[in-house]
VOZA-674356 format. One record per residue: x, y, z of N, C-alpha, C, O in turn; residue number from 0. Coordinates in nm, 4 decimals, m for minus. Layout:
N
DOVEX,n.u,n.v,n.w,ca.u,ca.v,ca.w,c.u,c.v,c.w,o.u,o.v,o.w,resi
DOVEX,X,Y,Z,X,Y,Z,X,Y,Z,X,Y,Z,NUM
...
END
This chain:
69
DOVEX,n.u,n.v,n.w,ca.u,ca.v,ca.w,c.u,c.v,c.w,o.u,o.v,o.w,resi
DOVEX,m1.1663,3.1367,m1.6097,m1.0702,3.0850,m1.6683,m0.9740,2.9420,m1.6077,m0.8939,2.9507,m1.5147,0
DOVEX,m1.0044,2.8141,m1.6842,m0.9340,2.7021,m1.6335,m0.8088,2.7496,m1.6221,m0.7463,2.8330,m1.6876,1
DOVEX,m0.7685,2.6513,m1.4833,m0.6614,2.6309,m1.5089,m0.5767,2.4456,m1.4803,m0.6229,2.3589,m1.4061,2
DOVEX,m0.4703,2.4361,m1.5510,m0.3933,2.2957,m1.5710,m0.3266,2.2911,m1.5049,m0.2402,2.3757,m1.5282,3
DOVEX,m0.2952,2.2019,m1.3691,m0.2059,2.1876,m1.3101,m0.1622,2.0709,m1.2930,m0.2330,1.9867,m1.3482,4
DOVEX,m0.0197,2.0055,m1.2057,m0.0001,1.8660,m1.1632,0.0896,1.8650,m1.0659,0.1786,1.9501,m1.0637,5
DOVEX,0.0809,1.7823,m0.9849,0.2312,1.7531,m0.9212,0.3294,1.7447,m1.0000,0.3266,1.6942,m1.1121,6
DOVEX,0.4849,1.8271,m0.9093,0.5806,1.8056,m0.9546,0.5989,1.6276,m1.0004,0.5467,1.5257,m0.9554,7
DOVEX,0.6894,1.6504,m1.0999,0.7714,1.4765,m1.1340,0.6499,1.3996,m1.1745,0.6771,1.2808,m1.1918,8
DOVEX,0.5097,1.4332,m1.1975,0.4069,1.3177,m1.2305,0.3320,1.3510,m1.3491,0.2162,1.3876,m1.3688,9
DOVEX,0.4335,1.3271,m1.4236,0.3645,1.4000,m1.5618,0.2074,1.2803,m1.6020,0.1519,1.2903,m1.7114,10
DOVEX,0.1728,1.2080,m1.5273,0.0378,1.1137,m1.5865,m0.0866,1.1594,m1.4858,m0.1798,1.0843,m1.4568,11
DOVEX,m0.0737,1.2779,m1.4440,m0.1534,1.3527,m1.3380,m0.1511,1.4878,m1.3509,m0.0562,1.5662,m1.3529,12
DOVEX,m0.3086,1.5104,m1.3624,m0.3716,1.6570,m1.3811,m0.5014,1.6925,m1.2818,m0.6044,1.6356,m1.2456,13
DOVEX,m0.4452,1.8002,m1.2631,m0.6056,1.8848,m1.1830,m0.6499,1.9867,m1.2855,m0.5699,2.0751,m1.3159,14
DOVEX,m0.7285,1.9843,m1.3224,m0.7528,2.0759,m1.3876,m0.9403,2.1749,m1.3305,m1.0559,2.1333,m1.3383,15
DOVEX,m0.8952,2.2831,m1.2890,m0.9603,2.3877,m1.2089,m1.0786,2.4833,m1.3401,m1.0701,2.5561,m1.4391,16
DOVEX,m1.1791,2.4188,m1.2530,m1.2935,2.4705,m1.3594,m1.3761,2.5556,m1.2970,m1.3391,2.5652,m1.1800,17
DOVEX,m1.4790,2.6282,m1.3207,m1.5855,2.7108,m1.2635,m1.7129,2.7419,m1.2892,m1.7393,2.8242,m1.3768,18
DOVEX,m1.8143,2.6773,m1.2127,m1.9300,2.6926,m1.2896,m1.9989,2.7783,m1.1950,m1.9756,2.8084,m1.0780,19
DOVEX,m2.1195,2.8193,m1.3042,m2.2222,2.9166,m1.2194,m2.2618,2.8454,m1.0712,m2.2294,2.8820,m0.9582,20
DOVEX,m2.3543,2.7154,m1.1191,m2.4121,2.6755,m1.0342,m2.3705,2.4697,m1.0592,m2.3704,2.3991,m1.1601,21
DOVEX,m2.3333,2.4316,m0.8709,m2.3177,2.3537,m0.8525,m2.4015,2.2257,m0.9269,m2.3368,2.1212,m0.9338,22
DOVEX,m2.5385,2.2236,m0.9831,m2.5790,2.1483,m1.0701,m2.4973,2.1130,m1.2320,m2.4846,2.0015,m1.2827,23
DOVEX,m2.4456,2.2592,m1.2943,m2.3242,2.2286,m1.3947,m2.2971,2.1606,m1.3453,m2.3737,2.0647,m1.3348,24
DOVEX,m2.2119,2.1590,m1.3006,m2.0450,2.0894,m1.2438,m2.1081,1.9860,m1.2281,m2.0942,1.9184,m1.3300,25
DOVEX,m2.1942,1.9171,m1.1280,m2.2651,1.7750,m1.1457,m2.3168,1.7138,m1.3125,m2.3254,1.6013,m1.3618,26
DOVEX,m2.3347,1.8084,m1.3463,m2.3891,1.7412,m1.4896,m2.2433,1.7124,m1.5998,m2.2149,1.6044,m1.6515,27
DOVEX,m2.1704,1.8370,m1.6141,m2.0198,1.8563,m1.6490,m1.9498,1.6852,m1.6124,m1.8967,1.6092,m1.6934,28
DOVEX,m1.9702,1.6660,m1.4829,m1.8615,1.5578,m1.4284,m1.9499,1.4183,m1.4866,m1.8881,1.3240,m1.5361,29
DOVEX,m2.0876,1.4173,m1.4754,m2.1625,1.2867,m1.5165,m2.0878,1.2777,m1.6374,m2.0336,1.1706,m1.6647,30
DOVEX,m2.0757,1.3929,m1.7270,m2.0753,1.3536,m1.8749,m1.8943,1.3186,m1.8426,m1.8381,1.2110,m1.8632,31
DOVEX,m1.8632,1.3820,m1.8152,m1.6661,1.3176,m1.8334,m1.6980,1.1851,m1.7575,m1.6126,1.1032,m1.7917,32
DOVEX,m1.7836,1.1313,m1.6706,m1.7356,0.9816,m1.6464,m1.8344,0.9055,m1.7092,m1.8464,0.7995,m1.6478,33
DOVEX,m1.9166,0.9131,m1.8120,m1.9056,0.8872,m1.9602,m1.8569,0.8416,m2.0327,m1.8640,0.7418,m2.1044,34
DOVEX,m1.7735,0.9583,m2.0061,m1.6733,0.9340,m2.1340,m1.5613,0.8636,m2.1527,m1.5154,0.8159,m2.2565,35
DOVEX,m1.4950,0.8598,m1.9702,m1.4393,0.7625,m1.9526,m1.4458,0.6138,m1.9494,m1.3585,0.5272,m1.9539,36
DOVEX,m1.5882,0.6102,m1.9394,m1.6257,0.5037,m1.9698,m1.6511,0.4504,m2.0874,m1.6961,0.3378,m2.1085,37
DOVEX,m1.6238,0.5268,m2.1599,m1.6499,0.4715,m2.3399,m1.5089,0.4645,m2.3395,m1.4952,0.3422,m2.3385,38
DOVEX,m1.3731,0.5198,m2.3397,m1.2438,0.5283,m2.3284,m1.1426,0.4371,m2.2610,m1.0237,0.4144,m2.2834,39
DOVEX,m1.2307,0.3917,m2.1696,m1.1585,0.2752,m2.0699,m1.0620,0.2379,m2.1162,m1.0598,0.2472,m2.2389,40
DOVEX,m0.9271,0.1744,m2.0443,m0.7997,0.1437,m2.1446,m0.7624,0.2080,m2.2454,m0.6879,0.1452,m2.3207,41
DOVEX,m0.7836,0.2950,m2.2696,m0.6875,0.3627,m2.4120,m0.6369,0.4980,m2.3649,m0.5220,0.5350,m2.3894,42
DOVEX,m0.7299,0.5758,m2.2927,m0.5901,0.6622,m2.2526,m0.5980,0.6628,m2.0757,m0.7055,0.6142,m2.0407,43
DOVEX,m0.5398,0.6914,m1.9962,m0.5591,0.6991,m1.9046,m0.5483,0.5908,m1.8163,m0.5279,0.4805,m1.8672,44
DOVEX,m0.5609,0.6023,m1.6527,m0.5933,0.4948,m1.6208,m0.6915,0.5785,m1.4837,m0.6783,0.6994,m1.4642,45
DOVEX,m0.7767,0.5006,m1.4078,m0.8825,0.5343,m1.3539,m0.8391,0.6600,m1.3480,m0.7370,0.6940,m1.2883,46
DOVEX,m0.9348,0.7551,m1.4262,m0.9450,0.8729,m1.3759,m1.0742,0.9059,m1.2896,m1.1840,0.8505,m1.2850,47
DOVEX,m1.0221,1.0159,m1.2226,m1.1436,1.0206,m1.1606,m1.1880,1.2113,m1.1205,m1.0935,1.2884,m1.1373,48
DOVEX,m1.2831,1.2561,m1.0863,m1.3229,1.3724,m1.0351,m1.4014,1.4150,m0.9211,m1.4566,1.3417,m0.8390,49
DOVEX,m1.4005,1.5328,m0.9246,m1.4442,1.6178,m0.7917,m1.4879,1.7477,m0.7807,m1.4085,1.8377,m0.8081,50
DOVEX,m1.6045,1.7748,m0.7442,m1.6233,1.8653,m0.7308,m1.6283,1.9426,m0.5859,m1.7120,1.9169,m0.4993,51
DOVEX,m1.5084,2.0576,m0.5717,m1.5055,2.0602,m0.4457,m1.5836,2.2850,m0.4616,m1.6372,2.3394,m0.5582,52
DOVEX,m1.5546,2.3355,m0.3403,m1.6824,2.4410,m0.3007,m1.5911,2.4866,m0.2732,m1.5026,2.4124,m0.2304,53
DOVEX,m1.5581,2.6750,m0.2868,m1.5025,2.7709,m0.2129,m1.5611,2.8208,m0.0898,m1.6297,2.9230,m0.0892,54
DOVEX,m1.5380,2.7565,0.0086,m1.5674,2.8459,0.1365,m1.5347,2.9591,0.2112,m1.5991,3.0136,0.3008,55
DOVEX,m1.3871,2.9976,0.1455,m1.3587,3.1059,0.2152,m1.2346,3.1789,0.1166,m1.1260,3.1214,0.1244,56
DOVEX,m1.2411,3.3050,0.0210,m1.1459,3.3563,m0.0402,m1.1349,3.4509,0.0182,m1.2035,3.5132,0.0992,57
DOVEX,m0.9803,3.4685,m0.0566,m0.9227,3.6238,0.0297,m0.8831,3.6867,m0.1201,m0.9354,3.6219,m0.2108,58
DOVEX,m0.8215,3.7720,m0.1540,m0.7216,3.8002,m0.2257,m0.6268,3.8632,m0.2154,m0.6318,3.9832,m0.1885,59
DOVEX,m0.5319,3.8072,m0.2316,m0.3714,3.8087,m0.1778,m0.2855,3.9589,m0.2498,m0.1673,3.9601,m0.2153,60
DOVEX,m0.3162,4.0522,m0.3196,m0.2709,4.1329,m0.3420,m0.3841,4.2560,m0.3724,m0.5053,4.2386,m0.3592,61
DOVEX,m0.3274,4.3725,m0.4119,m0.4099,4.4632,m0.4586,m0.4414,4.5876,m0.2998,m0.3658,4.5929,m0.2029,62
DOVEX,m0.5468,4.6571,m0.3141,m0.5405,4.7719,m0.2474,m0.5332,4.7103,m0.0666,m0.5758,4.5962,m0.0487,63
DOVEX,m0.5096,4.7449,m0.0117,m0.5329,4.7418,0.1702,m0.4659,4.5980,0.1858,m0.5129,4.5240,0.2723,64
DOVEX,m0.3776,4.5610,0.1214,m0.3176,4.4854,0.1660,m0.1267,4.4626,0.1822,m0.0321,4.4804,0.1055,65
DOVEX,m0.1436,4.4084,0.3448,0.0314,4.4993,0.3349,0.1211,4.4074,0.2851,0.1131,4.2845,0.2855,66
DOVEX,0.2123,4.4839,0.2397,0.3635,4.3964,0.1225,0.4349,4.4100,0.2490,0.3962,4.4658,0.3516,67
DOVEX,0.5538,4.3454,0.2238,0.6797,4.2733,0.3194,0.7868,4.3879,0.3033,0.8968,4.3777,0.3576,68
END
């Protein structure tokens, strides 16, 4: 499920969390976005950028077996 967030008080900054099955698909999507950003340069946003992040460790914070305060 995509999630869009941003820093408090900065409406000009957005973080969009997308999940891909393979890193190659994420790279292809980022390449497409970079091409789009070049075509609309100066008309929307300033200095758009993207990064591919990798989950190195994940923990479930709720559910069975998780201690409750």
